[in-house]
C-alpha positions in Angstrom: -171.5 12.4 -152.7 -174.1 11.1 -155.1 -173.2 7.7 -156.5 -173.6 6.9 -160.2 -174.5 3.3 -161.1 -171.2 1.8 -162.4 -172.8 -0.7 -164.8 -176.3 0.4 -165.3 -175.5 3.7 -167.0 -172.1 3.5 -168.7 -173.5 5.5 -171.5 -173.0 8.7 -169.4 -169.2 8.0 -169.5 -167.0 8.5 -172.6 -166.1 5.1 -174.1 -162.5 6.0 -174.8 -159.9 8.1 -173.0 -157.5 10.5 -174.6 -155.1 7.7 -175.4 -157.9 5.8 -177.2 -158.2 3.1 -174.6 -161.6 1.9 -173.3 -162.5 3.7 -170.1 -162.8 1.8 -166.9 -166.6 2.3 -166.7 -167.1 0.6 -170.1 -164.6 -2.1 -169.3 -166.6 -3.1 -166.2 -169.9 -2.8 -168.1 -168.7 -5.3 -170.7 -167.4 -7.6 -167.9 -170.7 -7.8 -166.2 -172.5 -8.0 -169.6 -170.6 -11.1 -170.6 -169.9 -12.7 -167.2 -173.4 -12.3 -165.8 -173.8 -12.0 -162.0 -170.3 -13.3 -161.2 -168.2 -11.2 -158.8 -165.9 -8.9 -160.6 -162.5 -7.3 -160.1 -162.4 -3.5 -160.5 -159.7 -1.0 -159.9 -159.2 2.7 -160.0 -158.2 5.6 -157.7 -160.1 6.3 -154.5 -162.2 9.1 -155.9 -163.5 6.8 -158.7 -164.5 4.0 -156.3 -166.4 6.6 -154.2 -168.9 7.2 -157.0 -169.4 3.6 -157.9 -172.7 2.1 -156.7 -171.9 -1.2 -155.1 -175.4 -2.4 -156.1 -174.5 -2.0 -159.7 -171.9 -4.8 -159.5 -172.3 -8.4 -158.4 -172.2 -9.1 -154.6 -168.6 -9.9 -153.5 -167.0 -7.9 -156.3 -163.7 -6.3 -155.3 -162.3 -2.9 -156.0 -158.6 -2.1 -155.7 -157.8 1.5 -155.0 -154.5 2.0 -156.9 -153.6 5.2 -155.2 -154.1 4.0 -151.7 -153.2 0.3 -152.3 -156.2 -1.0 -150.4 -159.1 -3.4 -151.3 -162.8 -3.0 -150.8 -165.6 -5.6 -151.3 -169.2 -5.0 -152.4 -171.6 -6.0 -149.7 -175.2 -4.9 -150.4 -175.3 -1.1 -150.7 -171.8 -0.5 -149.3 -168.2 -1.0 -150.2 -166.4 -2.5 -147.1 -162.7 -2.3 -146.6 -161.1 -5.7 -146.2 -157.3 -5.6 -147.0 -154.3 -3.5 -147.8 -152.1 -0.9 -146.1 -152.0 2.7 -147.3 -148.6 4.4 -147.1 -148.8 8.1 -146.4 -147.4 10.9 -144.4 -149.1 12.3 -141.3 -150.3 15.3 -143.4 -151.9 13.0 -146.0 -153.5 10.6 -143.7 -156.8 9.3 -145.2 -159.8 11.5 -144.4 -163.5 10.9 -144.7 -163.5 7.3 -143.3 -166.6 5.9 -141.7 -168.1 2.8 -140.2 -167.6 0.7 -143.4 -163.8 1.5 -143.4 -163.3 -0.3 -140.1 -159.9 -2.0 -140.0 -158.3 0.3 -142.5 -154.5 0.3 -142.1 -152.3 3.3 -142.7 -148.5 3.3 -142.4 -147.4 6.9 -141.4 -144.0 6.9 -143.1 -142.6 10.2 -141.7 -143.1 8.9 -138.1 -142.8 5.1 -138.7 -146.1 4.1 -137.0 -149.0 1.9 -138.1 -152.5 3.3 -137.5 -155.8 1.4 -137.7 -159.3 2.9 -138.2 -161.7 1.7 -135.6 -164.8 2.8 -137.5 -164.9 6.1 -135.7 -161.3 7.2 -135.1 -157.7 6.2 -135.5 -155.8 4.0 -133.0 -152.4 2.3 -132.9 -152.3 -0.6 -135.4 -151.5 -4.3 -134.6 -148.2 -4.8 -132.8 -147.5 -1.1 -132.7 -145.4 0.0 -129.7 -146.6 3.6 -129.8 -144.7 6.9 -129.1 -143.5 9.0 -126.2 -140.7 6.9 -124.7 -136.9 7.0 -124.7 -134.7 4.1 -125.7 -130.9 3.5 -125.8 -129.1 2.5 -128.9 -125.4 2.0 -129.8 -126.0 4.2 -132.8 -128.8 5.8 -134.8 -131.9 3.6 -135.2 -131.7 4.5 -138.9 -135.5 4.7 -139.4 -138.0 7.6 -139.3 -139.7 8.5 -136.0 -136.7 8.7 -133.7 -134.9 11.8 -132.5 -131.7 12.1 -130.5 -132.3 13.5 -127.0 -130.5 16.8 -127.5 -132.9 19.3 -126.1 -134.7 20.0 -129.4 -138.5 20.5 -129.7 -140.0 17.8 -131.9 -143.5 16.5 -132.8 -144.8 13.3 -131.4 -147.5 11.3 -133.3 -150.5 10.4 -131.2 -152.7 7.3 -131.8 -155.5 9.6 -133.0 -153.2 10.6 -135.9 -152.6 14.1 -134.4 -149.3 15.7 -133.4 -148.1 17.0 -130.1 -144.9 19.2 -129.7 -142.5 17.8 -127.1 -139.3 19.4 -125.6 -136.7 16.6 -125.4 -134.3 16.2 -122.4 -130.8 17.2 -123.3 -128.3 14.4 -122.7 -125.4 16.2 -124.4 -123.9 15.7 -120.9 -124.5 12.1 -119.8 -127.0 11.3 -117.0 -127.8 8.1 -115.3 -131.3 6.6 -115.4 -133.3 6.6 -112.1 -136.4 4.5 -111.6 -139.3 5.7 -109.5 -143.1 5.9 -109.3 -143.2 9.2 -111.1 -141.4 10.3 -114.3 -139.2 13.3 -115.0 -137.1 13.2 -118.2 -134.7 15.8 -116.8 -131.8 15.6 -116.7 -132.4 16.5 -113.1 -129.8 18.1 -110.8 -128.1 15.9 -108.3 -129.5 16.0 -104.7 -127.4 16.3 -101.5 -123.8 17.4 -101.3 -122.2 18.7 -104.5 -119.6 16.0 -104.1 -122.3 13.7 -105.5 -121.7 15.1 -109.0 -119.4 12.6 -110.7 -118.4 12.4 -114.4 -114.7 11.6 -114.5 -111.9 9.4 -113.3 -110.2 9.4 -109.9 -107.8 12.4 -109.6 -106.5 14.9 -107.1 -104.3 14.9 -104.0 -104.0 17.3 -101.0 -102.4 17.4 -97.6 -104.4 16.4 -94.6 -105.3 19.4 -92.4 -103.3 19.3 -89.1 -105.5 18.9 -86.0 -105.5 22.0 -83.6 -105.5 21.1 -80.0 -106.4 23.6 -77.2 -106.8 23.0 -73.4 -107.1 24.6 -70.0 -104.4 27.1 -69.0 -103.0 24.6 -66.5 -102.8 21.9 -69.0 -99.4 21.0 -70.3 -98.5 18.6 -73.0 -97.8 18.2 -76.7 -100.3 18.4 -79.5 -100.3 14.7 -79.7 -100.1 12.2 -76.8 -97.0 10.1 -77.3 -94.0 8.8 -75.5 -92.8 11.3 -72.9 -95.9 13.5 -73.2 -97.8 14.5 -70.0 -101.1 16.2 -69.5 -102.5 17.8 -66.4 -105.3 16.0 -64.7 -107.5 19.0 -64.8 -110.5 19.3 -67.1 -109.4 20.2 -70.6 -110.7 20.1 -74.2 -109.3 19.2 -77.6 -110.8 21.2 -80.4 -109.8 19.5 -83.6 -110.4 21.2 -87.0 -110.1 18.8 -89.9 -110.9 19.4 -93.6 -114.4 18.1 -94.4 -113.2 16.3 -97.4 -109.5 15.4 -96.8 -107.5 13.4 -99.3 -104.0 11.9 -99.2 -101.2 11.2 -101.6 -99.8 7.8 -101.4 -100.4 4.2 -102.4 -103.8 3.0 -103.7 -104.6 1.7 -100.2 -104.2 5.1 -98.6 -107.3 7.1 -97.6 -108.1 9.7 -100.4 -110.9 11.9 -101.7 -111.8 12.0 -105.4 -113.5 15.4 -105.2 -116.6 16.7 -107.0 -117.1 15.5 -110.6 -114.1 13.2 -110.6 -115.4 9.7 -110.1 -117.6 7.6 -112.4 -118.4 3.9 -112.2 -117.4 1.6 -115.0 -120.2 1.7 -117.6 -121.5 1.2 -121.1 -123.0 4.3 -122.5 -125.9 4.2 -125.1 -127.3 7.0 -127.2 -130.7 8.1 -125.8 -133.3 8.4 -128.6 -136.9 9.6 -128.3 -139.8 7.8 -130.1 -141.8 10.4 -131.9 
């Protein structure tokens, strides 16, 4: 975009706007005319600063972009960003930045992240934790950029300012956290015996399966060895069939089985939220 000298040629700009006020170009011309080469303060929207020749103002003059809420300073033939944070959505993230905008800060309000321009691309801003992780809360975080892990498909903001769709894990049914050297958001199915599934309180009672004893034809004796019972001295076997998962009614000290999905350790449950 061609730059028009801001002070050298104000005659090309109307002196008054529709409201009858002196236009910004003429205001700055009079300031430089009467303040000599002293640094000046200028302000206007971004598109207005973009056509102001920094050589037409005193070195060190500042320009405040009212629409972006950021500051630039005149250094030689360039305007250099030096302060301020632009609040915007991801869709309206500042475009057209270059090497002299290095350090430019943008708060992406619909995702709650701070980005910083490196001079060539966007990156996470100072103290920014980034996106793509799950955290537990006692309730809703109450700010933009978090989504409950309910199996929905959401967009995640990347440090480059782009978006990536992500299918969230569904924790509608609670699942425990497992640490390892690889990640799998799951929730993953339990491994091993189905009895490992557990999501309730102790419950259930059945009768122990009665052992079945068999032996050689010449063997005599009761099913259980006790007072008055005799067995032949010949070779014999005892084939005992017992329920794989027996449980017993009785006191808390009696042997018992909780069954599948009926036992859960004491816990504190937090809501799982995904950082977009």
